[in-house]
C-alpha positions in Angstrom: 5.8 4.3 1.3 4.7 6.3 -1.7 4.2 5.2 -5.2 2.2 6.1 -8.3 -0.7 4.3 -9.9 1.3 3.1 -12.9 4.2 1.5 -10.9 5.8 -1.5 -12.6 5.6 -5.0 -11.1 9.3 -5.1 -10.2 9.3 -1.6 -8.7 6.3 -2.6 -6.6 8.0 -5.8 -5.4 11.0 -3.8 -4.3 8.9 -1.3 -2.3 6.8 -4.0 -0.8 9.9 -5.8 0.3 10.9 -2.7 2.2 7.4 -2.5 3.7 7.7 -6.1 4.9 11.1 -5.3 6.6 9.5 -2.3 8.4 6.5 -4.5 9.5 8.9 -7.2 10.8 10.7 -4.6 12.9 7.3 -3.7 14.5 6.7 -0.4 12.7 3.4 0.8 11.2 3.6 1.7 7.5 1.5 4.2 5.7 1.2 3.5 2.0 0.2 6.3 -0.3 -0.9 5.9 -4.0 -0.6 9.2 -5.8 -2.8 10.0 -8.7 -1.4 12.2 -11.5 -3.2 14.1 -14.2 -5.9 12.0 -15.9 -5.4 9.2 -13.5 -8.0 11.0 -11.4 -10.7 9.8 -13.8 -9.8 6.1 -12.9 -9.9 6.2 -9.1 -11.0 2.5 -9.0 -7.6 1.4 -10.3 -6.0 2.8 -7.1 -8.4 0.9 -4.9 -7.6 -2.3 -6.9 -3.9 -1.7 -6.4 -4.5 -1.1 -2.7 -6.5 -4.4 -2.4 -3.7 -6.2 -4.2 -1.1 -4.9 -1.7 -3.4 -5.7 1.3 -4.0 -9.2 0.0 -0.3 -9.7 -0.3 0.2 -8.9 3.3 -2.9 -10.7 4.6 -1.1 -13.2 6.7 1.6 -10.8 8.0 -0.2 -7.5 8.6 -3.4 -6.0 9.8 -5.0 -3.1 8.0 -5.2 -0.4 10.7 -6.7 2.3 8.4 -8.7 1.3 5.4 -7.9 2.9 2.0 -9.1 6.5 2.1 -9.1 8.8 -0.9 -8.2 12.4 -0.1 -7.6 14.7 -3.0 -4.9 13.1 -5.3 -3.8 10.5 -2.7 -5.2 7.2 -1.7 -3.7 6.2 1.7 -3.9 3.3 4.1 -2.0 2.0 7.1 -0.7 -1.5 7.8 0.8 -2.8 11.0 2.5 -6.1 11.8 0.3 -8.8 13.1 2.9 -10.1 15.5 3.1 -13.5 13.6 6.2 -12.5 11.7 9.2 -14.8 11.2 
């Protein structure tokens, strides 16, 4: 699932709903936060967004790959914990 650093709350909720569906089906999900232009100067904002997403799935998913910055992308992988509904 790919999204930008300045994603709105509603748009983020929609995408995270889809992520939750994929996790419930037993899939791994790679989330990618893309930096554009001057956003590169504020890399910590991407890590804060990643931490917010991870905290939201704390009871339903396990972080398989910690957030990793590579060029203009911050990526991490979640997988279902097996305790889904």
